[in-house]
C-alpha positions in Angstrom: -14.8 22.9 4.6 -11.2 22.9 3.6 -8.9 19.9 3.8 -5.2 19.4 4.4 -3.5 16.2 3.3 -7.0 14.8 2.9 -8.0 15.6 6.5 -10.7 18.1 7.5 -9.2 21.4 8.7 -11.8 21.7 11.5 -13.4 18.9 13.5 -16.0 21.1 15.4 -19.7 20.2 15.1 -21.3 17.1 13.8 -18.7 14.4 13.0 -21.3 12.7 10.7 -21.3 15.8 8.5 -17.5 16.2 8.7 -16.8 12.7 7.5 -19.7 12.5 5.0 -17.1 12.8 2.2 -16.0 9.3 2.9 -19.5 7.9 2.3 -19.8 10.1 -0.9 -16.6 8.7 -2.2 -17.7 5.2 -1.7 -21.1 5.8 -3.2 -19.5 7.3 -6.3 -17.5 4.1 -6.8 -20.4 1.7 -6.1 -22.7 3.6 -8.4 -20.2 3.1 -11.3 -20.6 -0.7 -11.0 -23.1 -2.7 -13.0 -24.7 -5.4 -10.8 -26.6 -6.8 -13.8 -23.6 -8.2 -15.6 -21.7 -9.5 -12.5 -22.0 -12.9 -10.9 -21.1 -13.4 -7.2 -17.4 -14.0 -8.1 -17.2 -10.7 -9.9 -19.1 -8.9 -7.1 -16.6 -10.3 -4.6 -13.7 -8.8 -6.5 -15.4 -5.5 -6.9 -16.4 -5.2 -3.2 -12.9 -6.1 -2.1 -11.5 -3.3 -4.3 -13.5 -0.9 -2.1 -10.5 -0.9 0.2 -8.7 1.2 -2.4 -11.5 3.8 -2.3 -11.5 4.1 1.5 -9.3 7.0 2.8 -6.9 5.0 5.0 -5.0 8.1 6.0 -8.1 9.6 7.4 -9.0 6.4 9.2 -5.5 6.2 10.6 -6.0 9.5 12.4 -9.7 9.5 13.4 -12.5 7.2 14.4 -15.3 7.3 11.8 -18.7 7.7 13.5 -21.0 4.6 13.6 -23.5 6.4 11.5 -21.0 6.8 8.7 -19.6 3.2 8.9 -23.1 1.7 9.0 -24.1 3.6 5.8 -20.9 2.4 4.2 -21.7 -1.2 5.1 -25.3 -0.8 4.0 -24.3 0.4 0.6 -21.9 -2.5 0.0 -24.4 -5.1 1.4 -27.1 -3.8 -0.9 -24.8 -4.2 -3.9 -23.9 -7.7 -2.9 -27.5 -9.0 -2.4 -29.2 -7.0 -5.2 -29.9 -8.8 -8.4 -29.9 -5.8 -10.6 -28.2 -3.1 -8.6 -31.4 -1.0 -8.1 -33.8 -3.1 -6.0 -33.3 -3.8 -2.3 -33.3 -7.6 -2.2 -33.5 -9.9 0.8 -30.2 -10.1 2.8 -29.8 -13.9 3.4 -27.0 -13.7 5.9 -25.8 -11.2 8.5 -23.0 -9.0 7.1 -20.8 -9.6 10.1 -20.7 -13.3 9.2 -19.8 -12.5 5.6 -16.9 -10.4 6.9 -15.3 -13.4 8.6 -12.2 -14.8 6.9 -12.7 -17.6 4.4 -10.9 -20.0 6.8 -13.6 -19.2 9.4 -16.5 -19.8 7.0 -17.0 -16.3 5.7 -16.2 -14.5 2.4 -13.5 -12.2 3.7 -15.2 -8.9 3.2 -13.7 -6.1 5.3 -15.5 -4.8 8.4 -15.1 -1.1 8.3 -15.1 -0.5 12.0 -12.5 -3.2 12.7 -10.3 -1.9 9.9 -10.6 1.6 11.4 -9.6 0.1 14.8 -6.6 -1.7 13.3 -5.3 1.5 11.7 -5.7 3.5 14.9 -3.9 0.8 16.8 -0.8 1.4 14.7 -0.7 5.0 15.9 -1.2 4.0 19.5 1.7 1.5 19.2 3.9 4.3 17.7 3.4 6.2 21.0 4.7 3.2 22.9 7.5 2.0 20.6 8.9 5.3 19.4 8.6 7.6 22.5 11.2 10.0 21.2 9.3 11.0 18.0 7.7 14.4 17.8 4.4 12.7 17.4 4.8 11.0 20.8 6.3 14.0 22.6 3.3 16.2 21.7 0.7 13.7 23.0 2.8 12.9 26.0 3.0 16.5 27.0 -0.7 17.0 26.7 -2.3 13.7 27.9 0.1 11.3 29.7 3.0 13.4 31.0 3.6 11.1 34.1 2.3 7.8 32.8 2.0 5.9 29.5 -0.6 5.9 26.7 -2.1 2.6 27.8 -3.2 3.9 31.2 -6.9 4.8 31.3 -6.3 8.4 32.4 -9.1 10.9 31.9 -8.0 14.1 30.3 -9.6 17.5 30.4 -11.2 18.4 27.1 -9.3 15.8 24.9 -9.1 16.3 21.2 -11.1 14.0 18.8 -7.8 12.7 17.5 -6.7 11.6 20.9 -10.0 10.0 21.7 -9.8 8.2 18.4 -6.4 6.8 19.1 -7.1 5.5 22.6 -10.2 3.8 21.4 -7.9 1.1 20.0 -6.6 0.3 23.6 -8.6 -3.0 23.8 -7.1 -4.3 20.6 -3.5 -3.3 21.6 -3.9 -4.8 25.1 -4.9 -8.1 23.4 -1.9 -8.1 21.1 1.1 -6.8 23.1 3.5 -9.2 24.7 6.7 -8.6 26.7 9.6 -10.6 25.3 12.0 -11.8 28.0 15.5 -10.4 27.9 16.9 -10.2 31.4 13.4 -10.3 33.0 14.2 -7.3 35.3 11.1 -5.3 34.2 8.5 -8.1 33.7 6.1 -8.9 36.5 5.3 -12.6 36.5 1.7 -12.2 37.6 0.8 -8.8 36.1 2.5 -8.3 32.7 1.5 -10.2 29.5 4.5 -12.4 28.7 3.0 -15.9 28.3 2.6 -16.7 24.6 -0.9 -18.3 24.8 -3.6 -17.6 22.1 -3.8 -14.1 23.5 -0.7 -12.9 25.5 -1.3 -12.9 29.3 0.4 -13.0 32.7 1.4 -16.4 34.1 -1.2 -18.5 36.1 -0.3 -19.6 39.6 -1.0 -23.1 40.9 -2.0 -21.6 44.3 -3.6 -18.6 45.8 -0.5 -17.7 47.8 2.2 -16.1 45.7 4.4 -13.1 45.8 2.6 -10.3 43.7 5.9 -8.5 43.2 7.8 -11.5 41.7 9.8 -10.7 38.6 10.7 -13.0 35.7 14.4 -12.5 36.4 13.9 -14.5 39.7 12.9 -17.5 37.5 16.3 -17.5 35.6 19.4 -19.3 36.8 22.0 -16.5 36.6 24.9 -19.0 36.5 23.7 -21.0 33.5 21.4 -18.3 32.0 18.6 -20.8 31.7 15.2 -21.3 33.3 15.0 -22.6 36.8 12.7 -25.6 35.9 12.1 -26.7 39.5 11.1 -23.3 40.7 8.7 -22.9 37.7 7.1 -26.2 38.4 6.6 -25.2 42.0 4.9 -21.8 41.2 3.1 -22.2 37.9 -0.1 -23.8 36.6 0.8 -27.0 34.8 -0.4 -25.7 31.4 1.9 -22.7 31.6 5.1 -24.7 32.4 5.9 -26.0 28.8 5.2 -22.5 27.4 7.6 -20.9 29.8 10.4 -23.5 29.4 10.6 -23.0 25.7 11.0 -19.2 25.7 14.4 -18.2 24.5 16.5 -16.1 26.9 18.8 -13.2 25.9 22.0 -12.2 27.5 21.9 -11.3 31.2 21.9 -7.6 30.4 19.5 -7.7 27.5 16.5 -5.4 27.8 12.9 -6.7 28.0 11.0 -5.4 25.0 7.3 -4.9 24.0 6.4 -6.6 20.8 3.3 -7.6 18.8 2.2 -11.2 19.6 0.4 -12.0 16.3 3.2 -11.7 13.8 6.3 -13.9 13.4 8.5 -10.8 13.2 7.2 -9.1 16.4 6.2 -6.0 14.4 2.7 -4.7 14.2 0.9 -4.8 10.8 -2.6 -3.5 10.1 -3.5 -6.9 8.6 -2.6 -8.7 11.8 -4.3 -6.1 13.9 -7.5 -6.5 11.8 -7.7 -10.2 12.3 -6.8 -9.9 16.0 -9.8 -7.5 16.4 -12.0 -10.0 14.7 -10.7 -12.8 17.0 -11.2 -10.6 20.0 -14.8 -10.0 19.2 -15.5 -13.6 18.4 -13.9 -14.6 21.7 -16.1 -12.3 23.6 -19.4 -13.0 21.8 -19.2 -16.6 20.6 -20.9 -19.4 22.5 -18.7 -22.3 23.3 -19.9 -25.7 22.1 -18.5 -29.0 20.9 -19.5 -31.2 18.0 -19.6 -31.0 14.2 -19.7 -27.5 12.7 -20.3 -25.9 9.3 -17.4 -23.3 9.1 -14.8 -26.0 8.2 -17.0 -27.1 5.3 -17.6 -23.5 4.2 -13.8 -22.9 4.3 -13.1 -25.9 2.2 -15.5 -24.7 -0.5 -13.1 -21.9 -1.4 -10.3 -24.5 -2.0 -12.2 -26.4 -4.7 -10.6 -26.4 -8.2 -13.7 -25.0 -10.0 -15.0 -21.7 -11.4 -15.7 -18.9 -8.8 -19.4 -19.1 -9.7 -19.6 -22.7 -8.5 -17.5 -22.1 -5.4 -19.9 -19.3 -4.4 -22.9 -21.5 -5.0 -21.5 -24.3 -2.9 -20.7 -21.8 -0.1 -24.3 -20.5 -0.3 -25.7 -24.1 -0.1 -23.6 -24.8 3.0 -24.6 -21.5 4.5 -28.3 -21.9 3.9 -28.5 -18.6 1.9 -29.6 -19.8 -1.5 -32.4 -17.5 -2.6 -35.3 -20.0 -2.7 -38.6 -20.1 -0.9 -37.7 -23.1 1.2 -35.0 -21.1 3.0 -37.6 -18.6 4.1 -40.2 -21.1 5.4 -38.0 -23.5 7.4 -38.6 -25.4 10.6 -35.6 -24.8 13.0 -35.5 -28.6 13.5 -34.6 -29.0 9.9 -31.4 -27.1 10.5 -30.3 -29.6 13.1 -31.1 -32.5 10.8 -29.2 -30.9 8.0 -26.2 -30.3 10.2 -26.3 -34.0 11.3 -26.4 -35.2 7.7 -23.6 -32.9 6.6 -21.5 -34.1 9.5 -22.0 -37.7 8.5 -21.2 -37.0 4.9 -18.0 -35.2 5.9 -17.0 -38.2 8.1 -17.5 -40.6 5.2 -15.6 -38.4 2.9 -12.5 -38.6 5.2 -12.4 -42.3 4.7 -12.0 -42.1 0.9 -8.6 -42.5 -0.6 -7.1 -39.3 -1.9 -5.4 -39.5 -5.3 -1.7 -39.1 -5.2 -0.4 -35.7 -6.3 1.6 -35.9 -9.6 5.3 -36.6 -9.0 7.5 -33.5 -8.8 10.9 -33.3 -10.3 13.8 -35.1 -8.6 15.7 -33.4 -5.9 18.9 -34.2 -7.8 17.7 -32.0 -10.7 18.0 -28.9 -8.4 21.5 -27.8 -9.1 23.3 -25.8 -6.4 26.2 -24.0 -8.0 28.8 -23.1 -5.4 32.4 -23.7 -4.5 33.7 -24.6 -1.1 31.6 -26.3 1.6 27.9 -26.6 1.4 26.0 -27.1 4.6 22.3 -28.1 4.5 20.3 -27.4 7.6 16.8 -28.4 8.9 14.8 -28.0 12.1 12.0 -30.5 12.9 9.2 -29.5 15.3 6.0 -31.0 16.4 3.7 -29.6 19.1 3.0 -33.0 20.7 6.6 -34.0 21.1 8.9 -33.3 24.0 11.9 -32.5 21.8 12.8 -30.5 18.7 15.2 -32.0 16.2 18.2 -30.2 14.5 20.0 -31.7 11.5 22.7 -30.6 9.1 25.2 -32.2 6.8 28.0 -30.6 4.8 30.1 -31.7 1.9 32.8 -30.2 -0.3 31.9 -29.7 -4.0 32.8 -32.8 -5.9 33.1 -35.1 -2.8 30.6 -37.9 -2.1 31.0 -38.4 1.6 29.4 -35.6 3.8 29.8 -35.1 7.5 26.5 -34.9 9.3 25.2 -33.7 12.6 21.9 -34.4 14.5 20.8 -33.2 17.9 17.6 -32.8 19.9 16.7 -30.4 22.6 13.7 -29.3 24.6 10.9 -28.4 22.2 11.1 -24.8 21.1 8.2 -22.3 21.1 7.5 -22.6 17.3 8.8 -24.4 14.3 10.5 -21.2 13.2 12.4 -21.0 16.4 13.7 -24.6 15.7 14.8 -23.6 12.2 16.9 -20.7 13.7 18.4 -23.0 16.4 19.4 -25.4 13.6 21.3 -22.6 11.8 23.0 -21.4 15.0 24.1 -24.9 15.9 25.3 -25.7 12.4 27.3 -22.4 12.2 29.0 -23.2 15.5 29.8 -26.8 14.4 31.4 -25.4 11.2 33.5 -22.9 13.3 34.5 -25.8 15.6 35.8 -27.8 12.6 37.6 -24.7 11.2 35.4 -24.5 8.1 35.5 -20.7 7.3 34.0 -20.6 3.8 30.6 -22.2 4.0 27.4 -21.8 2.0 24.3 -22.7 4.1 21.1 -23.9 2.5 17.6 -24.1 4.1 14.0 -24.8 2.9 12.6 -22.2 5.3 12.0 -18.9 3.5 11.3 -17.0 6.7 14.8 -17.9 8.0 16.4 -16.4 4.9 14.4 -13.2 5.3 15.3 -13.0 8.9 19.1 -13.3 8.4 19.0 -10.8 5.5 16.9 -8.2 7.4 17.4 -8.8 11.1 15.9 -5.4 12.1 12.6 -6.5 10.7 12.4 -9.5 13.1 12.7 -8.1 16.7 11.0 -11.2 18.1 14.1 -13.2 17.3 16.7 -10.7 18.4 18.3 -13.1 20.8 19.1 -15.6 18.1 20.0 -12.9 15.5 22.6 -11.4 17.8 24.2 -14.9 18.1 24.1 -15.4 14.3 25.7 -12.0 13.7 28.4 -12.7 16.2 29.1 -16.1 14.6 29.1 -14.7 11.0 32.1 -12.6 11.9 34.1 -15.9 12.3 33.6 -16.8 8.7 35.7 -15.6 5.7 32.6 -16.4 3.5 29.0 -16.9 4.6 25.8 -17.2 2.7 22.3 -18.5 3.3 20.2 -19.6 0.4 16.7 -21.0 -0.1 16.2 -24.5 -1.7 13.3 -26.8 -2.0 12.2 -29.4 0.6 13.2 -32.2 -1.7 16.7 -30.9 -2.2 17.0 -30.7 1.6 15.7 -34.2 2.2 18.9 -35.5 3.9 19.0 -32.8 6.6 15.2 -33.2 7.0 15.6 -36.9 7.7 18.3 -36.3 10.3 16.2 -33.7 12.1 13.0 -35.8 12.1 14.6 -39.0 13.2 16.5 -37.4 16.1 13.4 -35.6 17.2 11.6 -38.8 18.0 14.4 -40.2 20.2 13.4 -40.7 23.9 16.4 -38.9 25.4 18.8 -36.0 24.6 21.3 -36.8 21.8 24.0 -34.8 20.1 25.7 -36.7 17.3 28.3 -35.6 14.7 29.8 -38.2 12.4 30.7 -39.0 8.8 29.5 -42.6 9.2 25.6 -42.6 9.1 23.8 -44.8 11.6 20.7 -46.8 10.8 18.6 -45.1 13.5 19.8 -41.7 12.3 19.0 -41.9 8.6 
């Protein structure tokens, strides 16, 4: 069968036979490895390099059959557990558990089915976010002429490519979120606009509510802010703080669909893969409380020791050391082991941790610039009611800076607070007629955001304000510095965050409570 751009020219007949070349390519790579000379650390590196052998372009267009992906997984698992690369040794742990991320107690191997789904989800999102592309127009004319690609509409004789793309709907449904602009197109009770662990509609505090209520009805049009009293009347108490911290755009700003699991709001295959893993765990995992092993397993990968020892510690914690006792084990021993491990972990927390070696002084970090230097910082803590904003500026060669500190209702995330700190500092500089200012922050994401605003649609409301304020400056720059070099602004933001009431303070005479 011929191929074009790595894709089969014809998809008729058995899909297992059509996509057998994927398995053959993987087998050729695995057969070139020598399991006899590799320890677990080396095997981990080799298995993770399989990603380079998988044809991602093919998997972005078509769903690989289960028979193909299971054989791919079987070949890799055999290599992992085999002692010499030829025999079929005992598999001491389910492969799905090894495919969990290291932070969840696994090894971080890639689940082929979930990776395939994440690649297909990117194509499905292209149909939603770029409706004017030729790719979207062709599928729209054939399959969803009067609807959208997320609607479960049955088509007559759909192509395998279309069936593959729409198989990613469950993942996309879990990750899409509507960002509030004007709120005119967002249904309060039906659309996913609440930024919980998975985006969802708002929860009502009663059974009697208007099913057609739009988010724009929750916004005070005169002040362009949330109607707090109305929200408290309608919403479940746990949704109220999440709604009140959502930033609002201009009154005519459009509502946009974005990806919930990235800071930028843009979909990435990496975030889609981990979202699919979370979605499956959320559906299948039994809820329980008490000590658990995954945190200990995750900590084993952080130890400063050779990879061989880290893998051995992980195997001990996971109960998959290849010894006879692990085959003939009373289930009650597992409970006793868990209890003893939990007690040991609790005792370990009481031990004193050695201080890290001192780093260089903040004064050694030289910032070469002329004109005014403005250092900014945002302080955010999930348990606090307020976020803290801090800045201070000084002219090169002068010792007395002017400083500002303010707190406001807690933002959605710490990154939102960092952006708010920049916006406030810029407006304070404009108000004091400082038109040539170099700004400094210790938040790398903020620097990336300002330099590439189109890559951060989730912060479009703030970025529009920043761009508008930048035009007021004769010179503007934003640079990254270390946390130690930004300690003064950090102290301002942290101290004002803990104040019990709203404060806005600008002065050149520092107060004791402020610094």
